[in-house]
N, C-alpha and C positions, 0 to 999 in steps of 0.2 A: 310367683309367690304369694303369699295371703299376707297380711299385715297386722299387727296386731293394737290395740286401742293406743301403744307409745308410740307407735308409728313405727316401730322395729317388721324387720323383714320377720317371717316364718316359715319354713320349709314346710313344702307341703308333705306328709307321711305319705308310703308307698302305701300298695295294700298291706304286705305283710307288714311290714311295720308298724299299720296302723292296729292290725289285727293284735300283732305280741305289746300293744300298749293297752288295751280294752283287757288280756289276758293276765296282766300284771296286777291293773287294778282290780281285778275278779280276785285274784288270789289274796289280795290285800284284805279286800272284803270278805270273803268267804272265812279265810281265813281267824276274822275277828267277830263274826257271827253265823251264826246258824242259819240253812239254806232258806228256809223261810223268813229271814227276817232281811232279806237281803234283796233290794229292791233293783231290775234293769234301770229306776232311773237313777236311783245312785252312780249305776257304775258310769253312765251315760255324762251324768255332771260333771260326776272329777276328770272323766276324760277328756271335757270340754265337746264333745260331739251331740247329735242330736239323738235323740232314742231310737228315732227311723233310721239312722246310718247303725246302730247297732243292733237291730235286727236286721239289716242288710247282711251281715257278719254271723249273726245267730239267730236262728227266726223263733227260738224259746229261751226262758231262762235256764230248762233242762240242758239245751245242746250249751250254750254260754256255759254251765257247768260243770257240764261233761269234757269240753275242750281244755277246759283249768286241767281237770283232772288227767286227763292224758297228754299236755305239754309238762307235767312235771312226772308224770311214770316215765315218759319218754327220757328223760334227762336222767333222771336216777337209773335207768337200765345202761343209758349211754357211758354213767361214769363209773359204773360197778361191773362192767359187762368181763367176764372170765378172760384170763387172753390163755389159750390151749396153747398145753406142752409144760406148762408150769404147774407145782405142786397147790394142792388147793392152801396147805401151811405158808407156804411164802406169798401166796394173793391176798390170803384173810385180810392180813393187817393194811395191805398197800388197797383193798378194796373198801374195808371199813374206811380207811382216810377217806377217799373218794367220797364214799358217802356220808361222811358228817361234814368234810367242805361243802358238799351238795347243802344238807340240812342248815347249817352256818348259814351260807349267802344268799339262800333262797329261804327263809324260813318262813316267808306267809306262804311260800305255794308250798311247802311241806305242809306246813298246820291245814291248808286248804283241802289236800290230797286225801287227808286222811278224815277228816270232817265228813268227806263223801259219806263214807258208811252208814254214818247217821242221818242223813237225807232222805226224807221221807220216798223221793221217787224212786222207784224203781230201775227208772233206765241208767238212771247217775250209779246208784249202786251195782248195777252190771258192769257201765266201765268199771269203778271200783276195783269188782272184783277181778275183772279180766286184766289188768292191772298186777294187782296180786300174785295172779298164778303165775306170770309171767314171770315176777321175780323168782317166786319159788322153781319153775322149771329152768330159771337160769343155773340157779344154785344146784336143783338136781344133776343138770347136765353136768356140771363143773365136778361136782363127787365122784358122779358114775362112773368118767375119765379118767379119774386122780388114781394112780400106781397105787397110793398108801388105803385110801378108803373106800376105793369101788370094790374090790372082793370081798370087803368086811358089809360094807352095804347092801350087796346083790342079793342076801335072802333075810335080810330084817325090815318087815311087812312097816315097822315105824318110823323108816327115815321118812318117810315125806311127813309126816305128823309133828314130827321132832321139827324139822326145816318148818314148817308153817308155823308153831309153835316161837322157834325163834325171831322169823320175822315178826310176830306180835310182839315178844320181849323187847327187839330192837326199837320197832317203833315206840313203844314203852319209855324205854328210857332216853331215847330222841327227844320226846315232846316234853320231858323231864327236865332232862338240859337246855332245853329252850327255856323254859321256865324259868331257869336258875339257880340250878344244881349245882353246888358248889366242887364241879368236877373239871378237870382239863380236859380237852381232845382225846390226850393219848389213855388217860383215864377210863373214858368212856369207852373209846376201841378195844380196849386190852379187856374190860369185864364185856365186850358181845364179843371178841374172839373167844374169850375163857366159856362162856356161856354155851357158843356153838359145839363147839372141841370137845367139852364136856357132854353136850349130848347124842354127840356122833361117837364117844369111846366103847369101844365091846363093852355088853353085858357080865360083870362077874360073876354071874349068878348061873 
């Protein structure tokens, strides 16, 4: 064990724990500032490690930010994974509750994730694009397997676009909610649920 300046023993972090610590620091910094305004030196200083150690884990800033984005994407996908055999209408509220729980509990990471689209680095933007595509694929697969929505949407070419638009809508609502919009979690959940069901409703024309 290492000893800090106060004479207290500090447990040495494992490789995975150190990596997680660095990513948590990065999520906070990237959520508060644009990509170009975050410096590796800041991350190292806050985490209490050398710049060389940070570069040992992440060779460049783009690799670091990409890892932050991937970490948040994996969390979101795990928390909102559809349950096979359960109707979409039954899953929607539960899935949104899990998603909003993630948004609240990991606000820095959520903001950082969605800042990736504005990053000037194309490699980072590709990571973000893949993450959104996986969210889209997950939703479309659940809809296609649903006995109510599957047959209706099978011949609708606008389904993918509707889901993509809904993801953008939900992101905008959640970011505004984090800024202090006067809505409870249940209200945000119901708003997002109504929006998706409205987009998927059969056309009356």
